C-alpha positions as CSV (number, residue, x, y, z in Angstrom):
1,M,112.0,144.6,162.1
2,A,114.7,147.3,162.0
3,N,116.7,147.8,165.2
4,K,115.6,150.8,167.2
5,K,117.2,152.9,170.0
6,S,115.9,155.3,172.6
7,P,116.5,158.9,171.6
8,A,117.9,161.4,174.1
9,S,115.7,162.1,177.1
10,G,113.0,164.7,176.3
11,W,113.4,164.4,172.5
12,P,113.1,166.6,170.5
13,V,115.8,168.3,172.7
14,I,115.7,171.8,171.0
15,Q,112.7,174.0,170.8
16,G,111.6,175.0,167.3
17,D,108.8,175.4,164.7
18,Y,107.9,171.8,164.3
19,I,105.5,168.9,165.2
20,S,106.9,165.6,166.5
21,G,105.6,162.2,165.8
22,S,106.9,158.7,166.6
23,A,110.5,158.8,167.9
24,E,111.1,155.4,166.3
25,S,110.4,156.6,162.7
26,C,113.5,156.7,160.4
27,V,112.2,159.8,158.6
28,A,112.3,163.5,159.4
29,V,110.7,166.1,157.1
30,C,111.9,169.7,156.6
31,S,109.7,172.1,154.7
32,F,112.1,175.1,154.9
33,G,110.1,178.2,153.9
34,S,106.7,176.5,153.7
35,H,104.2,175.7,156.4
36,L,102.6,172.4,155.6
37,D,100.2,170.2,157.5
38,E,102.9,169.1,159.9
39,Q,100.6,167.0,162.0
40,G,99.4,165.3,158.9
41,V,103.0,164.6,157.8
42,C,103.8,163.1,161.3
43,D,100.6,161.0,161.1
44,A,101.9,159.7,157.7
45,G,104.9,158.3,159.5
46,A,107.5,161.1,160.1
47,A,109.4,161.4,163.3
48,I,109.3,165.2,163.1
49,C,108.2,167.8,160.6
50,G,108.8,171.6,160.5
51,S,110.3,174.5,158.7
52,C,113.8,175.8,158.7
53,K,114.2,179.4,157.7
54,T,117.8,180.4,158.6
55,E,121.0,178.9,157.4
56,N,122.8,179.2,160.7
57,L,120.7,178.8,163.9
58,G,117.8,177.0,162.0
59,L,120.2,174.4,160.6
60,E,121.9,174.0,164.0
61,K,118.6,173.2,165.7
62,L,117.6,170.8,163.0
63,I,120.9,168.9,163.2
64,A,120.8,168.9,167.0
65,N,117.3,167.3,167.0
66,T,118.4,164.8,164.4
67,I,121.6,163.5,166.0
68,S,119.9,163.2,169.4
69,N,117.7,160.5,167.8
70,P,119.7,157.7,166.2
71,N,116.5,156.3,164.6
72,I,116.3,159.1,162.1
73,R,118.2,158.0,159.0
74,F,116.5,160.1,156.3
75,I,115.6,163.7,155.9
76,V,113.0,164.6,153.3
77,F,113.7,168.1,151.9
78,C,110.4,169.7,150.6
79,G,108.6,173.1,150.5
80,T,109.9,176.3,149.1
81,E,113.4,177.7,149.5
82,V,113.9,180.8,151.7
83,K,114.9,183.9,149.8
84,G,118.4,185.2,150.7
85,H,119.0,182.6,153.4
86,L,118.8,179.6,151.1
87,S,118.6,177.3,154.1
88,G,117.7,174.2,151.9
89,Q,120.8,174.7,149.7
90,S,122.9,175.5,152.7
91,L,121.9,172.3,154.6
92,K,122.6,170.2,151.5
93,A,126.0,171.8,151.2
94,L,126.8,171.2,154.8
95,H,125.8,167.5,154.5
96,E,128.0,167.2,151.4
97,N,130.9,169.4,152.2
98,G,131.0,170.2,155.9
99,V,132.2,173.4,157.5
100,E,135.5,175.2,157.1
101,G,136.5,178.2,159.3
102,G,133.0,178.3,160.6
103,K,131.4,178.7,157.2
104,I,129.4,176.1,155.4
105,V,131.5,175.0,152.4
106,G,129.6,175.6,149.1
107,S,126.6,177.4,150.7
108,N,125.2,180.4,148.8
109,G,123.3,181.6,151.9
110,A,123.9,185.1,153.2
111,I,124.9,184.1,156.7
112,A,125.9,180.5,156.5
113,F,128.1,180.5,159.6
114,I,127.9,177.6,162.1
115,E,128.8,178.5,165.7
116,N,127.2,175.8,167.9
117,L,128.2,172.6,166.2
118,D,131.7,171.1,166.4
119,A,133.3,168.8,163.8
120,A,132.0,165.7,165.7
121,A,128.4,166.8,165.5
122,I,128.6,167.7,161.8
123,G,130.4,164.4,161.0
124,R,127.7,162.5,162.9
125,F,124.9,164.3,161.0
126,Q,126.7,163.5,157.7
127,E,127.1,159.8,158.6
128,Q,123.7,159.3,160.2
129,V,121.3,160.6,157.6
130,E,120.6,160.5,153.9
131,I,118.9,163.5,152.2
132,I,115.9,162.9,150.0
133,D,115.5,166.0,148.0
134,I,112.0,167.0,146.6
135,M,112.5,170.7,147.2
136,E,109.7,173.0,146.0
137,S,107.1,170.3,146.4
138,E,104.3,171.0,148.9
139,D,102.2,168.0,147.7
140,M,101.2,165.8,150.6
141,G,100.9,162.8,148.3
142,A,104.5,163.1,147.1
143,I,105.8,163.7,150.7
144,T,103.8,160.7,152.1
145,A,105.2,158.6,149.2
146,K,108.7,159.5,150.2
147,I,108.1,158.8,153.8
148,N,106.8,155.3,152.9
149,E,109.7,154.7,150.5
150,C,112.2,155.6,153.3
151,A,110.4,153.4,155.8
152,G,110.6,150.5,153.4
153,K,114.4,150.7,153.4
154,D,114.9,151.6,157.1
155,P,118.4,150.4,157.9
156,G,117.7,150.6,161.7
157,A,119.1,153.0,164.3
158,F,122.5,154.5,163.8
159,D,125.2,152.6,165.6
160,A,126.0,155.2,168.3
161,D,124.3,156.7,171.3
162,P,122.3,159.9,170.9
163,M,124.5,163.0,170.7
164,V,123.1,165.9,172.6
165,I,124.4,169.5,172.0
166,E,123.3,172.9,173.2
167,V,122.3,175.5,170.7
168,S,122.3,179.1,172.0
169,A,120.0,181.6,170.4
170,D,122.2,184.6,170.0
171,E,122.2,185.3,166.3
172,G,121.1,188.9,166.5
173,G,117.4,188.2,166.8
174,A,117.3,185.0,164.7
175,E,115.1,183.4,167.3
176,S,112.0,184.6,169.2
177,T,111.4,184.2,172.9
178,E,109.2,181.2,172.1
179,G,112.0,179.4,170.3
180,V,110.6,180.0,166.7
181,E,112.9,181.4,164.1
182,A,112.4,184.9,162.9
183,V,113.8,185.5,159.4
184,M,115.9,188.5,158.6
185,S,115.2,190.3,155.3
186,A,117.5,189.3,152.5
187,E,119.1,192.8,152.7
188,L,119.8,192.6,156.4
189,A,121.1,189.1,156.1
190,L,123.5,190.2,153.4
191,I,124.8,193.1,155.7
192,H,125.2,190.6,158.6
193,A,127.1,188.3,156.3
194,R,129.5,191.0,155.1
195,M,130.1,192.2,158.7
196,K,130.9,188.6,159.7
197,T,133.3,188.3,156.7
198,I,135.0,191.6,157.6
199,Q,135.4,190.3,161.2
200,M,137.1,187.2,159.9
201,M,139.3,189.2,157.6
202,V,140.4,191.5,160.4
203,T,141.2,188.5,162.6
204,D,143.2,187.0,159.8
205,M,145.1,190.2,159.2
206,G,146.0,190.3,162.9
207,Y,147.5,186.8,162.6
208,R,149.4,187.9,159.5
209,N,150.7,191.0,161.1
210,R,152.0,189.1,164.1
211,Y,153.8,186.6,161.8
212,A,155.3,189.5,159.8
213,A,156.5,191.2,163.0
214,G,158.1,188.0,164.2
215,V,159.8,187.5,160.8
216,Y,161.1,191.1,160.8
217,S,162.3,190.9,164.4
218,G,164.1,187.7,163.5
219,K,165.8,189.3,160.5
220,V,167.0,192.3,162.6
221,E,168.4,189.9,165.3
222,G,170.1,187.9,162.6
223,V,171.7,191.0,161.1
224,M,173.0,192.2,164.4
225,I,174.4,188.8,165.3
226,G,176.1,188.7,161.9
227,L,177.6,192.1,162.4
228,I,178.9,191.2,165.8
229,V,180.5,188.0,164.6
230,S,182.0,189.9,161.6
231,F,183.6,192.5,163.9
232,V,185.0,189.9,166.2
233,L,186.5,188.0,163.3
234,L,187.9,191.2,161.9
235,G,189.4,192.1,165.3
236,F,191.2,188.7,165.4
237,L,192.5,189.2,161.9
238,L,193.9,192.7,162.7
239,M,195.5,191.5,165.9
240,G,197.1,188.7,164.0
């Protein structure tokens, strides 16, 4: 039998739109924009099953619940993609490419910015789980077959203690008071993304301006020192 570990106390540690099953299962199931028979999926052997509608807070919550349970080694992607947010494509991109400058590398989602996960948490997620992609499928038979397939090749618990992180719900209404994601419209998500990009550009411009000011100041000081040295040398020559 595959080696198992105790997940973090109170697992799943983050509230969300999901049903949990056996914490010793090696499989998590994410249905993204679809609502399936989550209880049925857990009864079929999944540790946890639920949707994930946003490519920022939603992904962070999913990753937090995954890395706080070392027994989860596979995530089955199923259900429909979320228009505009593309949370399925974004999570796959994060798993493959990571995050750079706060943005998921390779994501086509409108607001694919990660704020609550550090490099260690992202690296842990990438190492701990393998993605099983049957996106667009809502067929319980196909999902159950993948759960059984993963269970048959369970490598055992990840060789590290549970990693617990806090995820704050401050993404402009991206989460309700009950801890369930509320999806922005694609248009609003696009505006939010553009504002975020402009903010990053303004910050970058500030850094560039500081650098340019420093270079200019250095040039002026260099010219002044050069002139003073030249005048001193000229004075010596005239005196000689």
